[in-house]
All heavy atoms as TSV, in Angstrom:
chain	resi	resn	atom	element	x	y	z
A	1	MET	N	N	82.891	-61.209	48.882
A	1	MET	CA	C	83.630	-61.332	47.627
A	1	MET	C	C	85.230	-61.382	48.064
A	1	MET	O	O	85.711	-60.589	48.902
A	1	MET	CB	C	83.433	-60.214	46.678
A	1	MET	CG	C	84.115	-60.344	45.504
A	1	MET	SD	S	83.574	-58.979	44.413
A	1	MET	CE	C	83.508	-59.932	42.858
A	2	ALA	N	N	85.923	-62.258	47.501
A	2	ALA	CA	C	87.251	-62.518	47.791
A	2	ALA	C	C	88.142	-61.354	47.247
A	2	ALA	O	O	87.815	-60.832	46.188
A	2	ALA	CB	C	87.759	-63.799	47.370
A	3	PHE	N	N	89.240	-60.987	47.877
A	3	PHE	CA	C	90.090	-59.950	47.397
A	3	PHE	C	C	90.866	-60.532	46.154
A	3	PHE	O	O	91.410	-61.639	46.289
A	3	PHE	CB	C	91.183	-59.636	48.523
A	3	PHE	CG	C	92.202	-58.729	48.026
A	3	PHE	CD1	C	91.911	-57.312	47.778
A	3	PHE	CD2	C	93.429	-59.170	47.829
A	3	PHE	CE1	C	92.855	-56.423	47.408
A	3	PHE	CE2	C	94.462	-58.242	47.462
A	3	PHE	CZ	C	94.225	-56.913	47.177
A	4	LYS	N	N	90.850	-59.877	45.068
A	4	LYS	CA	C	91.527	-60.227	43.872
A	4	LYS	C	C	93.027	-59.913	43.929
A	4	LYS	O	O	93.376	-58.642	44.158
A	4	LYS	CB	C	91.005	-59.519	42.617
A	4	LYS	CG	C	91.515	-60.037	41.342
A	4	LYS	CD	C	90.962	-59.494	40.164
A	4	LYS	CE	C	91.430	-59.961	38.765
A	4	LYS	NZ	N	92.795	-60.329	38.704
A	5	GLN	N	N	93.860	-60.927	43.872
A	5	GLN	CA	C	95.339	-60.741	43.889
A	5	GLN	C	C	95.792	-60.121	42.498
A	5	GLN	O	O	95.150	-60.392	41.484
A	5	GLN	CB	C	95.926	-62.013	44.231
A	5	GLN	CG	C	95.711	-62.537	45.629
A	5	GLN	CD	C	96.488	-63.756	45.823
A	5	GLN	OE1	O	96.986	-64.467	45.014
A	5	GLN	NE2	N	96.421	-64.093	47.182
A	6	PRO	N	N	96.873	-59.380	42.507
A	6	PRO	CA	C	97.457	-58.880	41.238
A	6	PRO	C	C	97.850	-59.986	40.189
A	6	PRO	O	O	98.179	-61.065	40.646
A	6	PRO	CB	C	98.630	-57.940	41.593
A	6	PRO	CG	C	98.941	-58.414	42.961
A	6	PRO	CD	C	97.734	-59.030	43.647
A	7	ASN	N	N	97.831	-59.615	38.971
A	7	ASN	CA	C	98.206	-60.571	38.001
A	7	ASN	C	C	99.760	-60.793	38.124
A	7	ASN	O	O	100.524	-59.963	38.417
A	7	ASN	CB	C	97.954	-60.099	36.577
A	7	ASN	CG	C	96.438	-59.958	36.298
A	7	ASN	OD1	O	95.741	-60.736	37.023
A	7	ASN	ND2	N	96.072	-59.232	35.366
A	8	THR	N	N	100.172	-62.174	37.841
A	8	THR	CA	C	101.545	-62.537	38.036
A	8	THR	C	C	102.311	-62.429	36.713
A	8	THR	O	O	103.535	-62.551	36.719
A	8	THR	CB	C	101.591	-63.891	38.501
A	8	THR	OG1	O	100.858	-64.858	37.585
A	8	THR	CG2	C	100.981	-64.019	39.893
A	9	GLY	N	N	101.721	-62.364	35.597
A	9	GLY	CA	C	102.286	-62.324	34.303
A	9	GLY	C	C	102.391	-63.712	33.695
A	9	GLY	O	O	102.764	-63.932	32.623
A	10	LEU	N	N	101.827	-64.748	34.449
A	10	LEU	CA	C	101.777	-66.211	33.885
A	10	LEU	C	C	100.482	-66.262	33.148
A	10	LEU	O	O	99.483	-65.597	33.433
A	10	LEU	CB	C	101.841	-67.169	35.098
A	10	LEU	CG	C	103.077	-67.136	35.934
A	10	LEU	CD1	C	102.942	-68.074	37.073
A	10	LEU	CD2	C	104.306	-67.380	35.129
A	11	PHE	N	N	100.461	-67.150	32.244
A	11	PHE	CA	C	99.256	-67.263	31.443
A	11	PHE	C	C	98.212	-68.485	31.888
A	11	PHE	O	O	97.324	-68.761	31.211
A	11	PHE	CB	C	99.568	-67.486	29.961
A	11	PHE	CG	C	100.307	-68.706	29.496
A	11	PHE	CD1	C	99.632	-69.779	29.064
A	11	PHE	CD2	C	101.627	-68.668	29.581
A	11	PHE	CE1	C	100.335	-70.959	28.809
A	11	PHE	CE2	C	102.363	-69.850	29.157
A	11	PHE	CZ	C	101.679	-70.963	28.784
A	12	VAL	N	N	98.710	-69.091	32.949
A	12	VAL	CA	C	97.925	-70.096	33.670
A	12	VAL	C	C	97.703	-69.924	35.112
A	12	VAL	O	O	98.475	-69.122	35.745
A	12	VAL	CB	C	98.465	-71.444	33.428
A	12	VAL	CG1	C	98.405	-71.919	31.934
A	12	VAL	CG2	C	99.860	-71.656	34.069
A	13	GLY	N	N	96.662	-70.417	35.763
A	13	GLY	CA	C	96.425	-70.213	37.070
A	13	GLY	C	C	95.411	-69.174	37.483
A	13	GLY	O	O	94.802	-68.585	36.633
A	14	LEU	N	N	95.258	-69.036	38.828
A	14	LEU	CA	C	94.190	-68.110	39.274
A	14	LEU	C	C	94.575	-66.613	39.052
A	14	LEU	O	O	93.661	-65.830	38.654
A	14	LEU	CB	C	94.040	-68.316	40.839
A	14	LEU	CG	C	93.474	-69.520	41.300
A	14	LEU	CD1	C	93.452	-69.652	42.807
A	14	LEU	CD2	C	91.986	-69.700	40.687
A	15	ASN	N	N	95.873	-66.327	38.950
A	15	ASN	CA	C	96.208	-64.950	38.843
A	15	ASN	C	C	96.893	-64.662	37.446
A	15	ASN	O	O	97.752	-63.779	37.225
A	15	ASN	CB	C	97.224	-64.454	39.899
A	15	ASN	CG	C	96.750	-64.713	41.188
A	15	ASN	OD1	O	95.531	-64.440	41.586
A	15	ASN	ND2	N	97.538	-65.116	42.243
A	16	LYS	N	N	96.257	-65.363	36.479
A	16	LYS	CA	C	96.840	-65.228	35.062
A	16	LYS	C	C	96.589	-63.884	34.467
A	16	LYS	O	O	95.628	-63.184	34.940
A	16	LYS	CB	C	96.376	-66.396	34.290
A	16	LYS	CG	C	94.876	-66.244	33.987
A	16	LYS	CD	C	94.288	-67.370	33.126
A	16	LYS	CE	C	92.923	-67.333	32.867
A	16	LYS	NZ	N	92.379	-68.418	32.227
A	17	GLY	N	N	97.400	-63.435	33.599
A	17	GLY	CA	C	97.065	-62.164	32.852
A	17	GLY	C	C	98.336	-61.320	32.828
A	17	GLY	O	O	99.284	-61.516	33.548
A	18	HIS	N	N	98.374	-60.433	31.864
A	18	HIS	CA	C	99.344	-59.487	31.600
A	18	HIS	C	C	99.445	-58.560	32.824
A	18	HIS	O	O	98.479	-57.950	33.189
A	18	HIS	CB	C	99.076	-58.816	30.357
A	18	HIS	CG	C	100.316	-58.012	29.881
A	18	HIS	ND1	N	101.517	-58.449	29.442
A	18	HIS	CD2	C	100.499	-56.580	29.877
A	18	HIS	CE1	C	102.327	-57.377	29.106
A	18	HIS	NE2	N	101.813	-56.418	29.339
A	19	VAL	N	N	100.676	-58.140	33.248
A	19	VAL	CA	C	100.787	-57.246	34.366
A	19	VAL	C	C	100.830	-55.872	33.808
A	19	VAL	O	O	101.590	-55.512	32.773
A	19	VAL	CB	C	102.125	-57.511	35.005
A	19	VAL	CG1	C	102.394	-56.481	36.222
A	19	VAL	CG2	C	102.259	-58.808	35.672
A	20	VAL	N	N	99.855	-54.986	34.274
A	20	VAL	CA	C	99.703	-53.675	33.813
A	20	VAL	C	C	99.677	-52.674	35.044
A	20	VAL	O	O	99.254	-53.251	36.171
A	20	VAL	CB	C	98.444	-53.524	33.041
A	20	VAL	CG1	C	98.548	-54.269	31.652
A	20	VAL	CG2	C	97.195	-53.829	33.623
A	21	THR	N	N	99.918	-51.493	34.816
A	21	THR	CA	C	99.737	-50.454	35.915
A	21	THR	C	C	98.486	-49.725	35.621
A	21	THR	O	O	98.114	-49.538	34.408
A	21	THR	CB	C	100.979	-49.375	35.856
A	21	THR	OG1	O	101.080	-48.792	34.472
A	21	THR	CG2	C	102.304	-50.125	36.108
A	22	LYS	N	N	97.742	-49.385	36.772
A	22	LYS	CA	C	96.595	-48.660	36.630
A	22	LYS	C	C	96.706	-47.239	36.069
A	22	LYS	O	O	97.731	-46.494	36.575
A	22	LYS	CB	C	95.857	-48.538	37.938
A	22	LYS	CG	C	95.143	-49.753	38.374
A	22	LYS	CD	C	93.824	-49.765	37.573
A	22	LYS	CE	C	92.783	-50.784	38.069
A	22	LYS	NZ	N	91.544	-50.823	37.451
A	23	LYS	N	N	96.014	-46.850	35.109
A	23	LYS	CA	C	96.090	-45.503	34.519
A	23	LYS	C	C	95.248	-44.553	35.380
A	23	LYS	O	O	94.255	-44.824	35.720
A	23	LYS	CB	C	95.455	-45.563	33.109
A	23	LYS	CG	C	95.750	-44.374	32.242
A	23	LYS	CD	C	95.239	-44.705	30.851
A	23	LYS	CE	C	95.291	-43.438	30.033
A	23	LYS	NZ	N	94.819	-43.713	28.632
A	24	GLU	N	N	95.899	-43.405	35.785
A	24	GLU	CA	C	95.224	-42.382	36.607
A	24	GLU	C	C	94.401	-41.571	35.625
A	24	GLU	O	O	94.930	-40.861	34.849
A	24	GLU	CB	C	96.266	-41.523	37.319
A	24	GLU	CG	C	95.794	-40.755	38.396
A	24	GLU	CD	C	95.150	-41.450	39.472
A	24	GLU	OE1	O	95.713	-42.543	39.812
A	24	GLU	OE2	O	94.181	-41.048	40.070
A	25	LEU	N	N	93.093	-41.655	35.766
A	25	LEU	CA	C	92.208	-40.895	34.936
A	25	LEU	C	C	91.763	-39.528	35.476
A	25	LEU	O	O	91.714	-39.447	36.808
A	25	LEU	CB	C	90.887	-41.695	34.657
A	25	LEU	CG	C	91.080	-43.086	34.048
A	25	LEU	CD1	C	89.736	-43.827	33.988
A	25	LEU	CD2	C	91.676	-42.946	32.725
A	26	ALA	N	N	91.649	-38.576	34.621
A	26	ALA	CA	C	91.146	-37.252	35.046
A	26	ALA	C	C	89.706	-37.410	35.531
A	26	ALA	O	O	88.982	-38.128	34.947
A	26	ALA	CB	C	91.213	-36.264	33.838
A	27	PRO	N	N	89.252	-36.582	36.486
A	27	PRO	CA	C	87.994	-36.643	37.019
A	27	PRO	C	C	86.999	-36.273	35.853
A	27	PRO	O	O	87.219	-35.264	35.138
A	27	PRO	CB	C	87.901	-35.687	38.090
A	27	PRO	CG	C	89.027	-34.824	38.034
A	27	PRO	CD	C	90.041	-35.594	37.122
A	28	ARG	N	N	85.821	-36.893	35.851
A	28	ARG	CA	C	84.807	-36.634	34.796
A	28	ARG	C	C	83.887	-35.534	35.202
A	28	ARG	O	O	83.545	-35.621	36.548
A	28	ARG	CB	C	84.160	-37.989	34.435
A	28	ARG	CG	C	85.034	-38.981	33.837
A	28	ARG	CD	C	84.407	-40.299	33.523
A	28	ARG	NE	N	83.657	-40.035	32.286
A	28	ARG	CZ	C	82.917	-40.959	31.754
A	28	ARG	NH1	N	82.728	-42.180	32.273
A	28	ARG	NH2	N	82.268	-40.711	30.567
A	29	PRO	N	N	83.265	-34.832	34.425
A	29	PRO	CA	C	82.261	-33.943	34.941
A	29	PRO	C	C	81.111	-34.635	35.627
A	29	PRO	O	O	80.520	-33.948	36.485
A	29	PRO	CB	C	81.753	-33.224	33.593
A	29	PRO	CG	C	82.931	-33.374	32.726
A	29	PRO	CD	C	83.501	-34.773	32.958
A	30	SER	N	N	80.662	-35.778	35.226
A	30	SER	CA	C	79.590	-36.461	35.833
A	30	SER	C	C	79.901	-36.884	37.257
A	30	SER	O	O	79.003	-37.021	38.129
A	30	SER	CB	C	79.198	-37.809	35.108
A	30	SER	OG	O	80.256	-38.651	35.152
A	31	ASP	N	N	81.219	-36.869	37.652
A	31	ASP	CA	C	81.583	-37.155	39.104
A	31	ASP	C	C	81.234	-36.068	40.018
A	31	ASP	O	O	81.133	-36.210	41.092
A	31	ASP	CB	C	82.962	-37.422	39.247
A	31	ASP	CG	C	83.440	-38.787	38.506
A	31	ASP	OD1	O	82.522	-39.583	38.069
A	31	ASP	OD2	O	84.573	-38.845	38.106
A	32	ARG	N	N	81.076	-34.815	39.463
A	32	ARG	CA	C	80.727	-33.632	40.330
A	32	ARG	C	C	79.371	-33.280	40.308
A	32	ARG	O	O	78.866	-32.233	40.783
A	32	ARG	CB	C	81.555	-32.317	39.732
A	32	ARG	CG	C	82.854	-32.534	39.596
A	32	ARG	CD	C	83.613	-31.134	39.452
A	32	ARG	NE	N	82.972	-30.569	38.030
A	32	ARG	CZ	C	83.704	-30.600	36.970
A	32	ARG	NH1	N	84.837	-31.163	36.815
A	32	ARG	NH2	N	83.137	-29.950	35.927
A	33	LYS	N	N	78.463	-34.068	39.767
A	33	LYS	CA	C	77.125	-33.725	39.599
A	33	LYS	C	C	76.278	-33.551	40.899
A	33	LYS	O	O	75.342	-32.849	40.811
A	33	LYS	CB	C	76.373	-34.648	38.539
A	33	LYS	CG	C	76.899	-34.518	37.158
A	33	LYS	CD	C	76.543	-33.215	36.524
A	33	LYS	CE	C	76.988	-33.159	35.096
A	33	LYS	NZ	N	76.917	-31.888	34.408
A	34	GLY	N	N	76.648	-34.208	41.884
A	34	GLY	CA	C	75.993	-34.077	43.170
A	34	GLY	C	C	75.390	-35.264	43.774
A	34	GLY	O	O	75.429	-36.353	43.228
A	35	VAL	N	N	74.775	-35.045	44.908
A	35	VAL	CA	C	74.249	-36.143	45.699
A	35	VAL	C	C	73.117	-36.804	45.052
A	35	VAL	O	O	72.908	-38.021	45.050
A	35	VAL	CB	C	73.984	-35.589	47.248
A	35	VAL	CG1	C	73.246	-36.798	47.932
A	35	VAL	CG2	C	75.185	-35.131	47.821
A	36	ALA	N	N	72.144	-36.054	44.441
A	36	ALA	CA	C	70.894	-36.482	43.932
A	36	ALA	C	C	71.244	-37.347	42.674
A	36	ALA	O	O	70.535	-38.440	42.495
A	36	ALA	CB	C	69.987	-35.350	43.493
A	37	LYS	N	N	72.229	-37.060	41.968
A	37	LYS	CA	C	72.647	-37.948	40.831
A	37	LYS	C	C	73.133	-39.248	41.244
A	37	LYS	O	O	72.715	-40.284	40.628
A	37	LYS	CB	C	73.733	-37.175	39.963
A	37	LYS	CG	C	74.080	-37.940	38.702
A	37	LYS	CD	C	75.528	-38.050	38.485
A	37	LYS	CE	C	75.821	-38.895	37.293
A	37	LYS	NZ	N	76.295	-40.089	37.555
A	38	ARG	N	N	73.799	-39.293	42.307
A	38	ARG	CA	C	74.303	-40.544	42.967
A	38	ARG	C	C	73.300	-41.369	43.313
A	38	ARG	O	O	73.310	-42.766	43.126
A	38	ARG	CB	C	75.271	-40.317	44.011
A	38	ARG	CG	C	76.522	-39.597	43.548
A	38	ARG	CD	C	77.520	-39.473	44.640
A	38	ARG	NE	N	78.509	-38.511	44.509
A	38	ARG	CZ	C	79.449	-38.400	43.583
A	38	ARG	NH1	N	79.630	-39.352	42.716
A	38	ARG	NH2	N	80.268	-37.371	43.488
A	39	LYS	N	N	72.168	-40.829	43.873
A	39	LYS	CA	C	71.023	-41.643	44.425
A	39	LYS	C	C	70.091	-42.072	43.287
A	39	LYS	O	O	69.451	-43.105	43.371
A	39	LYS	CB	C	70.261	-40.909	45.512
A	39	LYS	CG	C	71.133	-40.728	46.789
A	39	LYS	CD	C	70.339	-40.047	47.800
A	39	LYS	CE	C	71.065	-39.830	49.110
A	39	LYS	NZ	N	71.366	-40.971	49.782
A	40	LEU	N	N	69.928	-41.226	42.292
A	40	LEU	CA	C	69.013	-41.474	41.256
A	40	LEU	C	C	69.442	-42.009	39.912
A	40	LEU	O	O	68.720	-42.421	39.111
A	40	LEU	CB	C	68.161	-40.206	40.969
A	40	LEU	CG	C	67.397	-39.655	42.244
A	40	LEU	CD1	C	66.814	-38.310	41.839
A	40	LEU	CD2	C	66.280	-40.660	42.568
A	41	GLY	N	N	70.773	-41.955	39.755
A	41	GLY	CA	C	71.298	-42.716	38.541
A	41	GLY	C	C	71.758	-41.812	37.392
A	41	GLY	O	O	72.678	-42.022	36.890
A	42	THR	N	N	70.859	-40.836	37.064
A	42	THR	CA	C	71.157	-40.041	35.876
A	42	THR	C	C	71.061	-38.476	36.280
A	42	THR	O	O	70.378	-38.130	37.281
A	42	THR	CB	C	70.271	-40.195	34.726
A	42	THR	OG1	O	68.921	-39.842	35.096
A	42	THR	CG2	C	70.333	-41.656	34.321
A	43	HIS	N	N	71.788	-37.652	35.633
A	43	HIS	CA	C	71.786	-36.264	35.781
A	43	HIS	C	C	70.328	-35.660	35.545
A	43	HIS	O	O	69.811	-34.746	36.283
A	43	HIS	CB	C	72.819	-35.611	34.929
A	43	HIS	CG	C	72.885	-34.037	35.135
A	43	HIS	ND1	N	73.194	-33.419	36.360
A	43	HIS	CD2	C	72.815	-33.069	34.187
A	43	HIS	CE1	C	73.233	-32.225	36.326
A	43	HIS	NE2	N	72.963	-31.839	35.045
A	44	LYS	N	N	69.752	-36.139	34.539
A	44	LYS	CA	C	68.428	-35.778	34.135
A	44	LYS	C	C	67.464	-36.051	35.239
A	44	LYS	O	O	66.616	-35.186	35.589
A	44	LYS	CB	C	67.966	-36.470	32.826
A	44	LYS	CG	C	66.975	-35.754	32.028
A	44	LYS	CD	C	66.874	-36.412	30.734
A	44	LYS	CE	C	65.907	-35.623	29.752
A	44	LYS	NZ	N	65.767	-36.326	28.335
A	45	ARG	N	N	67.339	-37.228	35.766
A	45	ARG	CA	C	66.545	-37.613	36.843
A	45	ARG	C	C	66.843	-36.620	38.151
A	45	ARG	O	O	65.776	-36.298	38.810
A	45	ARG	CB	C	66.701	-39.047	37.351
A	45	ARG	CG	C	66.111	-40.042	36.348
A	45	ARG	CD	C	66.321	-41.419	36.824
A	45	ARG	NE	N	65.919	-42.342	35.733
A	45	ARG	CZ	C	66.447	-43.609	35.810
A	45	ARG	NH1	N	67.146	-44.037	36.769
A	45	ARG	NH2	N	65.904	-44.441	34.846
A	46	ALA	N	N	68.126	-36.424	38.418
A	46	ALA	CA	C	68.455	-35.641	39.547
A	46	ALA	C	C	67.960	-34.171	39.366
A	46	ALA	O	O	67.369	-33.595	40.266
A	46	ALA	CB	C	69.924	-35.565	39.613
A	47	LYS	N	N	68.016	-33.612	38.145
A	47	LYS	CA	C	67.467	-32.262	37.827
A	47	LYS	C	C	65.947	-32.260	38.012
A	47	LYS	O	O	65.574	-31.306	38.652
A	47	LYS	CB	C	67.845	-31.904	36.425
A	47	LYS	CG	C	69.224	-31.312	36.302
A	47	LYS	CD	C	69.521	-30.995	34.832
A	47	LYS	CE	C	68.668	-30.059	34.175
A	47	LYS	NZ	N	69.043	-29.594	32.817
A	48	LYS	N	N	65.273	-33.183	37.600
A	48	LYS	CA	C	63.767	-33.263	37.758
A	48	LYS	C	C	63.488	-33.386	39.351
A	48	LYS	O	O	62.580	-32.540	39.784
A	48	LYS	CB	C	63.247	-34.471	37.070
A	48	LYS	CG	C	61.739	-34.579	37.090
A	48	LYS	CD	C	61.350	-35.742	36.268
A	48	LYS	CE	C	59.780	-35.909	36.414
A	48	LYS	NZ	N	59.290	-37.215	35.758
A	49	LYS	N	N	64.205	-34.233	40.049
A	49	LYS	CA	C	63.927	-34.345	41.513
A	49	LYS	C	C	64.175	-33.091	42.158
A	49	LYS	O	O	63.416	-32.691	43.082
A	49	LYS	CB	C	64.703	-35.450	41.985
A	49	LYS	CG	C	64.578	-35.589	43.565
A	49	LYS	CD	C	63.124	-36.002	43.929
A	49	LYS	CE	C	62.796	-37.532	43.885
A	49	LYS	NZ	N	61.436	-37.842	44.459
A	50	ARG	N	N	65.325	-32.327	41.857
A	50	ARG	CA	C	65.585	-31.132	42.520
A	50	ARG	C	C	64.542	-30.084	42.331
A	50	ARG	O	O	64.186	-29.281	43.077
A	50	ARG	CB	C	66.853	-30.645	42.002
A	50	ARG	CG	C	68.186	-31.320	42.635
A	50	ARG	CD	C	69.437	-30.922	42.298
A	50	ARG	NE	N	69.650	-29.490	42.581
A	50	ARG	CZ	C	70.407	-28.697	41.986
A	50	ARG	NH1	N	70.985	-29.035	40.847
A	50	ARG	NH2	N	70.442	-27.336	42.252
A	51	GLY	N	N	63.962	-29.968	41.040
A	51	GLY	CA	C	62.901	-29.113	40.645
A	51	GLY	C	C	61.608	-29.395	41.491
A	51	GLY	O	O	60.976	-28.535	41.951
A	52	GLU	N	N	61.342	-30.743	41.552
A	52	GLU	CA	C	60.136	-31.112	42.382
A	52	GLU	C	C	60.232	-30.724	43.833
A	52	GLU	O	O	59.414	-30.109	44.476
A	52	GLU	CB	C	59.958	-32.646	42.368
A	52	GLU	CG	C	59.538	-33.157	41.018
A	52	GLU	CD	C	59.474	-34.674	41.022
A	52	GLU	OE1	O	59.716	-35.197	42.097
A	52	GLU	OE2	O	59.289	-35.246	39.925
A	53	MET	N	N	61.591	-30.970	44.372
A	53	MET	CA	C	61.809	-30.746	45.806
A	53	MET	C	C	61.701	-29.268	46.010
A	53	MET	O	O	61.270	-28.741	47.146
A	53	MET	CB	C	63.050	-31.318	46.301
A	53	MET	CG	C	63.142	-32.771	46.374
A	53	MET	SD	S	61.930	-33.543	47.259
A	53	MET	CE	C	62.300	-33.073	48.999
A	54	SER	N	N	62.328	-28.426	45.213
A	54	SER	CA	C	62.325	-26.998	45.372
A	54	SER	C	C	60.862	-26.439	45.330
A	54	SER	O	O	60.564	-25.568	46.132
A	54	SER	CB	C	63.239	-26.231	44.380
A	54	SER	OG	O	62.658	-26.457	43.061
A	55	SER	N	N	59.997	-26.865	44.476
A	55	SER	CA	C	58.595	-26.488	44.464
A	55	SER	C	C	57.898	-26.805	45.657
A	55	SER	O	O	57.132	-26.138	46.243
A	55	SER	CB	C	57.932	-26.990	43.135
A	55	SER	OG	O	57.812	-28.399	43.262
A	56	VAL	N	N	58.261	-28.121	46.167
A	56	VAL	CA	C	57.479	-28.572	47.395
A	56	VAL	C	C	58.007	-27.711	48.570
A	56	VAL	O	O	57.111	-27.209	49.413
A	56	VAL	CB	C	57.741	-30.103	47.701
A	56	VAL	CG1	C	57.490	-30.410	49.112
A	56	VAL	CG2	C	57.104	-30.899	46.729
A	57	LEU	N	N	59.288	-27.373	48.670
A	57	LEU	CA	C	59.701	-26.576	49.742
A	57	LEU	C	C	59.205	-25.258	49.767
A	57	LEU	O	O	58.909	-24.493	50.718
A	57	LEU	CB	C	61.259	-26.592	49.786
A	57	LEU	CG	C	61.996	-27.837	50.160
A	57	LEU	CD1	C	63.400	-27.678	49.985
A	57	LEU	CD2	C	61.612	-28.066	51.654
A	58	ARG	N	N	59.088	-24.623	48.509
A	58	ARG	CA	C	58.516	-23.295	48.293
A	58	ARG	C	C	57.102	-23.315	48.750
A	58	ARG	O	O	56.744	-22.408	49.561
A	58	ARG	CB	C	58.454	-22.870	46.785
A	58	ARG	CG	C	58.373	-21.452	46.510
A	58	ARG	CD	C	58.580	-21.070	45.170
A	58	ARG	NE	N	59.620	-21.721	44.428
A	58	ARG	CZ	C	59.519	-22.536	43.395
A	58	ARG	NH1	N	58.209	-22.858	42.960
A	58	ARG	NH2	N	60.535	-23.152	42.778
A	59	LYS	N	N	56.271	-24.354	48.492
A	59	LYS	CA	C	54.958	-24.327	48.912
A	59	LYS	C	C	54.861	-24.429	50.494
A	59	LYS	O	O	54.015	-23.845	51.174
A	59	LYS	CB	C	54.136	-25.509	48.392
A	59	LYS	CG	C	53.801	-25.447	46.882
A	59	LYS	CD	C	53.149	-26.543	46.323
A	59	LYS	CE	C	52.990	-26.426	44.828
A	59	LYS	NZ	N	52.465	-27.648	44.296
A	60	VAL	N	N	55.633	-25.252	51.073
A	60	VAL	CA	C	55.676	-25.511	52.546
A	60	VAL	C	C	56.129	-24.196	53.272
A	60	VAL	O	O	55.434	-23.760	54.220
A	60	VAL	CB	C	56.759	-26.571	52.919
A	60	VAL	CG1	C	56.947	-26.511	54.444
A	60	VAL	CG2	C	56.204	-27.960	52.423
A	61	ARG	N	N	57.066	-23.549	52.683
A	61	ARG	CA	C	57.514	-22.274	53.353
A	61	ARG	C	C	56.438	-21.182	53.229
A	61	ARG	O	O	56.286	-20.517	54.163
A	61	ARG	CB	C	58.876	-21.770	52.679
A	61	ARG	CG	C	60.064	-22.577	53.163
A	61	ARG	CD	C	61.231	-22.094	52.528
A	61	ARG	NE	N	62.401	-23.021	52.816
A	61	ARG	CZ	C	63.386	-23.210	51.982
A	61	ARG	NH1	N	63.533	-22.692	50.791
A	61	ARG	NH2	N	64.358	-24.048	52.314
A	62	SER	N	N	55.742	-21.044	52.069
A	62	SER	CA	C	54.858	-20.127	51.970
A	62	SER	C	C	53.564	-20.369	52.860
A	62	SER	O	O	53.002	-19.510	53.446
A	62	SER	CB	C	54.369	-19.969	50.429
A	62	SER	OG	O	53.654	-21.161	49.975
A	63	GLY	N	N	53.277	-21.688	53.005
A	63	GLY	CA	C	52.124	-22.075	53.867
A	63	GLY	C	C	52.454	-21.882	55.169
A	63	GLY	O	O	51.655	-21.472	56.059
A	64	ALA	N	N	53.695	-22.158	55.648
A	64	ALA	CA	C	54.173	-21.911	57.041
A	64	ALA	C	C	54.226	-20.487	57.411
A	64	ALA	O	O	53.932	-20.128	58.489
A	64	ALA	CB	C	55.560	-22.570	57.281
A	65	GLY	N	N	54.598	-19.566	56.368
A	65	GLY	CA	C	54.569	-18.087	56.704
A	65	GLY	C	C	53.233	-17.541	56.980
A	65	GLY	O	O	53.155	-16.737	57.778
A	66	GLU	N	N	52.182	-18.110	56.212
A	66	GLU	CA	C	50.915	-17.553	56.416
A	66	GLU	C	C	50.249	-17.937	57.757
A	66	GLU	O	O	49.619	-17.211	58.359
A	66	GLU	CB	C	49.940	-17.997	55.348
A	66	GLU	CG	C	50.230	-17.545	53.929
A	66	GLU	CD	C	49.556	-18.137	52.811
A	66	GLU	OE1	O	48.557	-18.983	53.056
A	66	GLU	OE2	O	49.794	-17.874	51.672
A	67	LYS	N	N	50.700	-19.215	58.290
A	67	LYS	CA	C	50.169	-19.685	59.456
A	67	LYS	C	C	50.669	-18.937	60.618
A	67	LYS	O	O	50.046	-18.697	61.631
A	67	LYS	CB	C	50.486	-21.164	59.663
A	67	LYS	CG	C	49.679	-22.087	58.666
A	67	LYS	CD	C	50.070	-23.522	58.863
A	67	LYS	CE	C	49.296	-24.384	57.878
A	67	LYS	NZ	N	49.795	-25.755	57.913
A	68	LYS	N	N	51.989	-18.505	60.562
A	68	LYS	CA	C	52.587	-17.733	61.655
A	68	LYS	C	C	52.010	-16.381	61.844
A	68	LYS	O	O	51.921	-15.845	62.933
A	68	LYS	CB	C	54.092	-17.646	61.413
A	68	LYS	CG	C	54.786	-18.945	61.635
A	68	LYS	CD	C	56.262	-18.695	61.409
A	68	LYS	CE	C	57.077	-20.095	61.512
A	68	LYS	NZ	N	58.499	-20.000	61.332
A	69	LYS	N	N	51.516	-15.695	60.803
A	69	LYS	CA	C	51.066	-14.410	60.830
A	69	LYS	C	C	49.639	-14.450	61.326
A	69	LYS	O	O	48.950	-14.293	62.117
A	69	LYS	CB	C	50.939	-13.709	59.448
A	69	LYS	CG	C	52.327	-13.477	58.934
A	69	LYS	CD	C	52.289	-12.776	57.616
A	69	LYS	CE	C	53.667	-12.409	57.040
A	69	LYS	NZ	N	53.594	-11.899	55.658
């Protein structure tokens, strides 16, 4: 994809459009939700996956502890 040049203020041509400054937005809470959310798309899916993974890890650890003894 080609680099988009900034608007020139002209109403014709490739770089047409009103010149504006980018507004600095405050960080949203969804930006801090974590790695799983970024991979799975929604916070709800990420919570479900984390629950699944924690139960699987709990089973693996309990099974591994019995084998060592």
